[in-house]
GULOGU-36465 format. One record per residue (C-alpha): residue in three letters; x, y, z; residue number from 1. Coordinates in Angstrom, 1 decimal. Example, Ala and Ser with C-alpha at 12.3 -4.5 7.8 and 13.67 -1.06 7.14 Angstrom:
2
+-----+--------+--------+--------+-----+
!   r !     c1 !     c2 !     c3 !   k !
+-----+--------+--------+--------+-----+
! ala !   12.3 !   -4.5 !    7.8 !   1 !
! ser !   13.7 !   -1.1 !    7.1 !   2 !
+-----+--------+--------+--------+-----+
// end
This chain:
161
+-----+--------+--------+--------+-----+
!   r !     c1 !     c2 !     c3 !   k !
+-----+--------+--------+--------+-----+
! met !    1.2 !  -15.0 !  -22.5 !   1 !
! asn !    3.5 !  -17.1 !  -20.4 !   2 !
! leu !    1.9 !  -18.4 !  -17.1 !   3 !
! ala !    5.1 !  -17.7 !  -15.2 !   4 !
! phe !    4.9 !  -14.0 !  -16.1 !   5 !
! val !    1.3 !  -13.8 !  -15.0 !   6 !
! thr !    2.2 !  -15.5 !  -11.7 !   7 !
! ile !    5.1 !  -13.2 !  -11.0 !   8 !
! ser !    2.9 !  -10.2 !  -11.7 !   9 !
! arg !    0.2 !  -11.5 !   -9.3 !  10 !
! tyr !    2.7 !  -12.3 !   -6.6 !  11 !
! ala !    4.2 !   -8.8 !   -6.8 !  12 !
! gly !    0.7 !   -7.4 !   -6.4 !  13 !
! trp !   -0.1 !   -9.6 !   -3.4 !  14 !
! leu !    3.3 !   -8.7 !   -1.9 !  15 !
! ala !    2.6 !   -5.0 !   -2.4 !  16 !
! leu !   -0.8 !   -5.4 !   -0.7 !  17 !
! gly !    0.6 !   -7.4 !    2.2 !  18 !
! leu !    3.3 !   -4.8 !    2.8 !  19 !
! leu !    0.9 !   -1.9 !    2.6 !  20 !
! leu !   -1.5 !   -3.5 !    5.1 !  21 !
! cys !    1.4 !   -4.3 !    7.4 !  22 !
! ala !    2.5 !   -0.7 !    7.2 !  23 !
! leu !   -1.1 !    0.4 !    8.1 !  24 !
! cys !   -1.0 !   -1.9 !   11.2 !  25 !
! val !    2.1 !   -0.4 !   12.7 !  26 !
! thr !    0.5 !    2.6 !   14.3 !  27 !
! pro !   -2.2 !    0.7 !   16.0 !  28 !
! leu !    0.4 !   -1.7 !   17.3 !  29 !
! thr !    2.4 !    1.2 !   18.8 !  30 !
! arg !   -0.8 !    2.2 !   20.6 !  31 !
! leu !   -0.8 !   -1.2 !   22.3 !  32 !
! ile !    2.9 !   -1.2 !   23.3 !  33 !
! ala !    4.0 !    0.9 !   26.3 !  34 !
! asp !    7.7 !    0.9 !   25.5 !  35 !
! asp !    8.8 !    4.1 !   23.7 !  36 !
! ala !   11.9 !    2.5 !   22.3 !  37 !
! arg !    9.9 !   -0.2 !   20.6 !  38 !
! gly !    7.4 !    2.3 !   19.4 !  39 !
! arg !   10.2 !    4.3 !   17.7 !  40 !
! arg !   11.6 !    1.1 !   16.1 !  41 !
! leu !    8.1 !    0.3 !   14.8 !  42 !
! gly !    7.8 !    3.8 !   13.4 !  43 !
! arg !   11.0 !    3.2 !   11.3 !  44 !
! met !    9.6 !   -0.2 !   10.3 !  45 !
! arg !    6.4 !    1.5 !    9.1 !  46 !
! arg !    8.4 !    3.7 !    6.7 !  47 !
! ala !   10.4 !    0.7 !    5.4 !  48 !
! leu !    7.2 !   -1.3 !    4.9 !  49 !
! gly !    5.6 !    1.6 !    3.1 !  50 !
! ile !    8.6 !    2.1 !    0.8 !  51 !
! ala !    8.7 !   -1.6 !    0.1 !  52 !
! ala !    5.0 !   -1.7 !   -0.6 !  53 !
! ala !    5.3 !    1.2 !   -3.1 !  54 !
! cys !    8.2 !   -0.5 !   -4.8 !  55 !
! ala !    6.4 !   -3.8 !   -5.1 !  56 !
! ala !    3.2 !   -2.0 !   -6.4 !  57 !
! leu !    5.3 !   -0.2 !   -9.0 !  58 !
! ala !    6.9 !   -3.5 !  -10.0 !  59 !
! his !    3.5 !   -5.1 !  -10.3 !  60 !
! ser !    2.3 !   -2.2 !  -12.5 !  61 !
! ala !    5.4 !   -2.1 !  -14.6 !  62 !
! phe !    5.4 !   -5.8 !  -15.1 !  63 !
! ala !    1.8 !   -5.8 !  -16.1 !  64 !
! leu !    2.2 !   -3.0 !  -18.6 !  65 !
! thr !    5.5 !   -4.2 !  -20.2 !  66 !
! val !    5.9 !   -7.9 !  -19.9 !  67 !
! leu !    2.2 !   -8.9 !  -20.0 !  68 !
! gly !    1.5 !   -6.3 !  -22.7 !  69 !
! val !   -1.4 !   -4.5 !  -21.0 !  70 !
! ser !   -1.9 !   -1.4 !  -23.2 !  71 !
! pro !   -2.4 !    2.0 !  -21.5 !  72 !
! arg !   -5.6 !    2.3 !  -23.5 !  73 !
! leu !   -6.9 !   -0.8 !  -21.8 !  74 !
! val !   -6.1 !    0.6 !  -18.4 !  75 !
! trp !   -8.5 !    3.4 !  -18.8 !  76 !
! ser !  -11.3 !    1.2 !  -20.2 !  77 !
! trp !  -11.3 !   -1.5 !  -17.4 !  78 !
! ser !  -12.4 !   -0.3 !  -14.0 !  79 !
! his !  -10.2 !   -2.7 !  -12.0 !  80 !
! leu !   -7.1 !   -1.5 !  -13.9 !  81 !
! arg !   -8.1 !    2.2 !  -13.3 !  82 !
! ala !   -8.3 !    1.5 !   -9.6 !  83 !
! gly !   -4.9 !   -0.2 !   -9.6 !  84 !
! ala !   -3.4 !    2.6 !  -11.6 !  85 !
! ala !   -4.7 !    5.2 !   -9.2 !  86 !
! ala !   -3.4 !    3.2 !   -6.2 !  87 !
! ser !    0.0 !    2.9 !   -7.9 !  88 !
! ala !    0.0 !    6.7 !   -8.6 !  89 !
! ile !   -0.7 !    7.5 !   -5.0 !  90 !
! leu !    1.9 !    5.1 !   -3.8 !  91 !
! leu !    4.4 !    6.6 !   -6.2 !  92 !
! leu !    3.7 !   10.1 !   -4.8 !  93 !
! leu !    4.0 !    8.8 !   -1.2 !  94 !
! leu !    7.3 !    7.0 !   -2.2 !  95 !
! val !    8.8 !   10.2 !   -3.5 !  96 !
! thr !    7.8 !   12.1 !   -0.3 !  97 !
! ser !    9.2 !    9.4 !    2.0 !  98 !
! phe !   12.7 !   10.7 !    2.0 !  99 !
! pro !   13.3 !   13.7 !    4.3 ! 100 !
! arg !   16.0 !   15.3 !    2.2 ! 101 !
! leu !   13.7 !   15.3 !   -0.8 ! 102 !
! val !   10.8 !   16.7 !    1.2 ! 103 !
! arg !   13.1 !   19.6 !    2.4 ! 104 !
! ala !   14.3 !   20.2 !   -1.2 ! 105 !
! leu !   10.8 !   20.4 !   -2.5 ! 106 !
! his !    9.8 !   22.6 !    0.4 ! 107 !
! leu !    6.8 !   20.4 !    1.2 ! 108 !
! his !    5.1 !   21.5 !    4.5 ! 109 !
! ala !    2.1 !   19.2 !    4.4 ! 110 !
! trp !    3.8 !   15.8 !    3.8 ! 111 !
! lys !    2.3 !   14.3 !    6.9 ! 112 !
! glu !   -1.2 !   15.1 !    5.7 ! 113 !
! leu !   -0.3 !   14.0 !    2.2 ! 114 !
! his !    0.7 !   10.6 !    3.6 ! 115 !
! arg !   -2.8 !   10.1 !    4.9 ! 116 !
! leu !   -3.6 !    9.2 !    1.2 ! 117 !
! val !   -2.2 !    5.8 !    2.1 ! 118 !
! tyr !   -5.8 !    5.0 !    3.2 ! 119 !
! val !   -7.1 !    6.0 !   -0.2 ! 120 !
! ala !   -4.5 !    3.8 !   -1.8 ! 121 !
! ala !   -5.5 !    0.9 !    0.3 ! 122 !
! leu !   -9.2 !    1.3 !   -0.6 ! 123 !
! leu !   -8.2 !    1.6 !   -4.3 ! 124 !
! ala !   -6.2 !   -1.6 !   -4.0 ! 125 !
! leu !   -9.2 !   -3.3 !   -2.4 ! 126 !
! leu !  -11.4 !   -2.0 !   -5.3 ! 127 !
! his !   -8.7 !   -3.3 !   -7.8 ! 128 !
! ile !   -9.0 !   -6.7 !   -6.3 ! 129 !
! leu !  -12.8 !   -6.8 !   -6.0 ! 130 !
! leu !  -13.4 !   -5.7 !   -9.6 ! 131 !
! ser !  -10.7 !   -7.9 !  -11.0 ! 132 !
! pro !  -12.1 !  -10.9 !  -12.8 ! 133 !
! phe !   -9.2 !  -13.0 !  -11.7 ! 134 !
! ala !   -8.6 !  -12.2 !   -8.0 ! 135 !
! pro !  -10.0 !  -14.2 !   -5.1 ! 136 !
! arg !  -12.4 !  -11.9 !   -3.4 ! 137 !
! leu !  -13.1 !  -13.6 !   -0.1 ! 138 !
! pro !   -9.5 !  -13.8 !    1.1 ! 139 !
! ala !   -9.0 !  -10.2 !    0.2 ! 140 !
! leu !  -12.1 !   -9.2 !    2.1 ! 141 !
! leu !  -11.0 !  -11.2 !    5.1 ! 142 !
! val !   -7.5 !   -9.6 !    5.1 ! 143 !
! phe !   -8.9 !   -6.1 !    4.7 ! 144 !
! gly !  -11.5 !   -6.8 !    7.4 ! 145 !
! cys !   -8.9 !   -8.0 !    9.9 ! 146 !
! thr !   -6.7 !   -4.9 !    9.1 ! 147 !
! leu !   -9.7 !   -2.6 !    9.6 ! 148 !
! cys !  -10.5 !   -4.2 !   13.0 ! 149 !
! phe !   -6.9 !   -4.0 !   14.0 ! 150 !
! gly !   -6.7 !   -0.5 !   12.7 ! 151 !
! leu !   -9.4 !    0.6 !   15.1 ! 152 !
! ala !   -6.7 !    0.3 !   17.9 ! 153 !
! arg !   -5.3 !    3.5 !   16.4 ! 154 !
! phe !   -8.0 !    5.4 !   18.3 ! 155 !
! leu !   -7.1 !    3.9 !   21.7 ! 156 !
! pro !   -5.1 !    6.1 !   24.1 ! 157 !
! arg !   -1.4 !    5.4 !   24.2 ! 158 !
! arg !   -0.4 !    3.0 !   27.0 ! 159 !
! glu !    1.8 !    4.5 !   29.7 ! 160 !
! pro !    4.9 !    2.5 !   30.8 ! 161 !
+-----+--------+--------+--------+-----+
// end
């Protein structure tokens, strides 16, 4: 196994995680901003960050399965790979339902509720990292802890201009 391929796969995973956590921080940030125009721009940014996170996570998964030669049988036997596969599956579902035309074509009425699965995907990504024998646990816990603390701003009332 080439070290460069392993590095690319890891960076794709960390990129996916960073984009996902940034997308989760957008709504709390809009609660702290009184300007409606900025809030709308941030809302569009949240969608773009979510789509980029899903694409990076799928690239990470595809790279691990194809280039690194992780067999699907191995995915189901190792817990950290199961958690990563579940997170990738959720992000793929959210990616598909991130396009309004497709949502209308599929006649989905509960897409907003469906997108709350992003929190489950984030927890599965954390589990993927914590159970992995190769990932640094302390930085991951610090980043998730900061995101959680910042995320509590979601429950603040909106600031009036």
